[in-house]
TITILO-448689 format. One record per residue (C-alpha): residue number from 1; residue in three letters; x, y, z. Coordinates in Angstrom, 2 decimals, decimal comma. Layout:
N
{NUM ALA {X Y Z}}
...
This chain:
162
{1 UNK {-74,64 -115,40 -50,37}}
{2 UNK {-74,57 -117,97 -53,16}}
{3 UNK {-78,35 -117,60 -53,68}}
{4 UNK {-77,95 -113,83 -54,08}}
{5 UNK {-75,13 -114,27 -56,58}}
{6 UNK {-77,37 -116,58 -58,63}}
{7 UNK {-80,23 -114,10 -58,36}}
{8 UNK {-77,95 -111,26 -59,40}}
{9 UNK {-76,74 -113,22 -62,42}}
{10 UNK {-80,36 -113,92 -63,45}}
{11 UNK {-81,36 -110,27 -63,03}}
{12 UNK {-78,38 -109,12 -65,09}}
{13 UNK {-79,18 -111,73 -67,76}}
{14 UNK {-82,76 -110,46 -67,92}}
{15 UNK {-81,47 -106,90 -68,27}}
{16 UNK {-79,25 -108,05 -71,14}}
{17 UNK {-82,20 -109,86 -72,75}}
{18 UNK {-84,21 -106,61 -72,69}}
{19 UNK {-81,35 -104,36 -73,77}}
{20 UNK {-79,02 -105,40 -76,60}}
{21 UNK {-76,50 -102,75 -75,48}}
{22 UNK {-76,37 -103,95 -71,88}}
{23 UNK {-72,79 -104,90 -71,00}}
{24 UNK {-71,74 -108,47 -70,36}}
{25 UNK {-71,29 -108,44 -66,57}}
{26 UNK {-68,18 -109,79 -64,96}}
{27 UNK {-67,90 -111,57 -61,63}}
{28 UNK {-67,27 -108,35 -59,68}}
{29 UNK {-70,43 -106,73 -61,03}}
{30 UNK {-72,51 -109,83 -60,24}}
{31 UNK {-71,21 -109,83 -56,66}}
{32 UNK {-71,76 -106,09 -56,21}}
{33 UNK {-75,37 -106,34 -57,38}}
{34 UNK {-75,82 -109,41 -55,16}}
{35 UNK {-74,84 -107,36 -52,10}}
{36 UNK {-77,51 -104,76 -52,89}}
{37 UNK {-80,15 -107,42 -53,54}}
{38 UNK {-79,34 -109,28 -50,31}}
{39 UNK {-80,06 -106,11 -48,34}}
{40 UNK {-83,38 -105,55 -50,09}}
{41 UNK {-85,20 -108,53 -48,51}}
{42 UNK {-86,91 -109,15 -51,85}}
{43 UNK {-87,21 -112,55 -53,45}}
{44 UNK {-85,75 -113,62 -56,77}}
{45 UNK {-89,24 -113,50 -58,31}}
{46 UNK {-89,73 -109,96 -57,04}}
{47 UNK {-86,42 -108,76 -58,46}}
{48 UNK {-87,07 -110,35 -61,85}}
{49 UNK {-90,51 -108,70 -61,86}}
{50 UNK {-88,69 -105,45 -61,11}}
{51 UNK {-86,59 -105,85 -64,26}}
{52 UNK {-89,72 -106,44 -66,34}}
{53 UNK {-91,41 -103,38 -64,85}}
{54 UNK {-88,33 -101,20 -65,32}}
{55 UNK {-88,00 -102,00 -69,01}}
{56 UNK {-91,75 -101,69 -69,50}}
{57 UNK {-92,11 -98,16 -68,08}}
{58 UNK {-88,71 -96,47 -68,24}}
{59 UNK {-87,83 -94,17 -71,11}}
{60 UNK {-85,31 -94,79 -73,83}}
{61 UNK {-81,77 -94,78 -72,55}}
{62 UNK {-82,62 -96,46 -69,23}}
{63 UNK {-79,47 -97,68 -67,52}}
{64 UNK {-80,36 -100,01 -64,69}}
{65 UNK {-78,51 -100,00 -61,43}}
{66 UNK {-79,26 -102,48 -58,66}}
{67 UNK {-81,05 -99,79 -56,62}}
{68 UNK {-83,35 -98,98 -59,55}}
{69 UNK {-84,19 -102,66 -59,97}}
{70 UNK {-85,00 -102,87 -56,24}}
{71 UNK {-87,20 -99,76 -56,55}}
{72 UNK {-89,06 -101,24 -59,51}}
{73 UNK {-89,34 -104,63 -57,77}}
{74 UNK {-91,01 -103,03 -54,74}}
{75 UNK {-93,35 -101,06 -56,98}}
{76 UNK {-94,27 -104,16 -59,02}}
{77 UNK {-94,94 -106,07 -55,79}}
{78 UNK {-97,32 -103,41 -54,46}}
{79 UNK {-99,00 -102,97 -57,84}}
{80 UNK {-99,70 -106,71 -57,93}}
{81 UNK {-101,12 -106,61 -54,40}}
{82 UNK {-103,27 -103,63 -55,34}}
{83 UNK {-104,70 -105,56 -58,28}}
{84 UNK {-106,15 -108,28 -56,03}}
{85 UNK {-109,91 -108,22 -55,67}}
{86 UNK {-111,75 -107,96 -52,34}}
{87 UNK {-112,40 -111,69 -52,15}}
{88 UNK {-108,70 -112,48 -52,55}}
{89 UNK {-107,84 -109,91 -49,87}}
{90 UNK {-110,40 -111,44 -47,49}}
{91 UNK {-108,92 -114,88 -48,10}}
{92 UNK {-105,43 -113,50 -47,42}}
{93 UNK {-106,55 -112,02 -44,10}}
{94 UNK {-108,29 -115,23 -43,11}}
{95 UNK {-105,22 -117,29 -43,88}}
{96 UNK {-102,94 -114,85 -42,06}}
{97 UNK {-105,13 -114,95 -38,94}}
{98 UNK {-105,05 -118,72 -38,94}}
{99 UNK {-101,27 -118,84 -39,43}}
{100 UNK {-100,91 -116,48 -36,46}}
{101 UNK {-103,19 -118,75 -34,40}}
{102 UNK {-100,90 -121,63 -35,37}}
{103 UNK {-97,96 -119,78 -33,79}}
{104 UNK {-96,38 -117,94 -36,71}}
{105 UNK {-95,45 -114,31 -36,13}}
{106 UNK {-97,77 -111,72 -37,71}}
{107 UNK {-95,10 -110,32 -40,08}}
{108 UNK {-94,18 -113,81 -41,30}}
{109 UNK {-97,84 -114,82 -41,69}}
{110 UNK {-98,60 -111,64 -43,67}}
{111 UNK {-95,55 -112,12 -45,88}}
{112 UNK {-96,53 -115,72 -46,52}}
{113 UNK {-100,11 -114,97 -47,56}}
{114 UNK {-99,07 -112,07 -49,80}}
{115 UNK {-96,52 -114,24 -51,57}}
{116 UNK {-99,02 -117,09 -52,03}}
{117 UNK {-101,70 -114,68 -53,33}}
{118 UNK {-99,23 -113,32 -55,89}}
{119 UNK {-98,25 -116,82 -57,04}}
{120 UNK {-94,75 -116,58 -55,64}}
{121 UNK {-92,86 -119,10 -53,54}}
{122 UNK {-94,24 -119,27 -49,99}}
{123 UNK {-92,39 -117,59 -47,12}}
{124 UNK {-93,15 -120,51 -44,79}}
{125 UNK {-92,30 -124,10 -45,64}}
{126 UNK {-95,36 -125,77 -44,13}}
{127 UNK {-95,30 -129,49 -43,42}}
{128 UNK {-98,13 -131,62 -44,80}}
{129 UNK {-99,71 -131,70 -41,34}}
{130 UNK {-99,47 -127,90 -41,00}}
{131 UNK {-100,88 -127,42 -44,48}}
{132 UNK {-103,82 -129,71 -43,68}}
{133 UNK {-104,42 -127,90 -40,38}}
{134 UNK {-104,32 -124,50 -42,08}}
{135 UNK {-106,73 -125,65 -44,79}}
{136 UNK {-109,13 -127,01 -42,19}}
{137 UNK {-108,95 -123,83 -40,08}}
{138 UNK {-109,54 -121,59 -43,11}}
{139 UNK {-112,54 -123,68 -44,19}}
{140 UNK {-114,08 -123,42 -40,72}}
{141 UNK {-113,51 -119,67 -40,56}}
{142 UNK {-114,96 -119,14 -44,04}}
{143 UNK {-118,01 -121,22 -43,14}}
{144 UNK {-118,61 -119,00 -40,09}}
{145 UNK {-118,38 -115,73 -42,03}}
{146 UNK {-121,68 -114,20 -43,08}}
{147 UNK {-122,21 -114,07 -46,82}}
{148 UNK {-122,87 -110,69 -48,39}}
{149 UNK {-126,24 -110,51 -50,13}}
{150 UNK {-126,52 -109,48 -53,77}}
{151 UNK {-128,12 -106,13 -52,88}}
{152 UNK {-125,36 -105,32 -50,40}}
{153 UNK {-122,68 -106,27 -52,95}}
{154 UNK {-124,25 -103,99 -55,58}}
{155 UNK {-124,43 -101,12 -53,09}}
{156 UNK {-120,76 -101,62 -52,18}}
{157 UNK {-119,74 -101,63 -55,83}}
{158 UNK {-121,73 -98,46 -56,54}}
{159 UNK {-120,22 -96,72 -53,51}}
{160 UNK {-116,68 -97,68 -54,51}}
{161 UNK {-117,11 -96,15 -57,99}}
{162 UNK {-117,97 -92,72 -56,58}}
């Protein structure tokens, strides 16, 4: 719970940095927000990104509550995933498949590759040996994948713009 209290304090501090009228939170408020954040299954980075998104898009008079920060954090997370290009998505899938082959559960493998692609802290703490094995597996899989020709790539781009 200590990690969530620290996260809550950071989120509240970021709210105060964005809003000069934001109240100075007491210990009870920090703990209450921490309880909501702990149930969200979002990381500290995600929640702080949620604060940035909330203050960027909400109208004047926005009064954040922990649930609104969670909502904005989820939206920011999915917006960032949506902004990845096709090559990054292919690399994510390749890495996820290899993590699954190494024995990690599909949900954990997917969470890990999404977090890495977004530049956030990894969901799996891989040992040096596991990291080397994953890198080797991904390189082999990428070498086996057929490369898309220039004409095919142009056709795909044209089709996606329709």
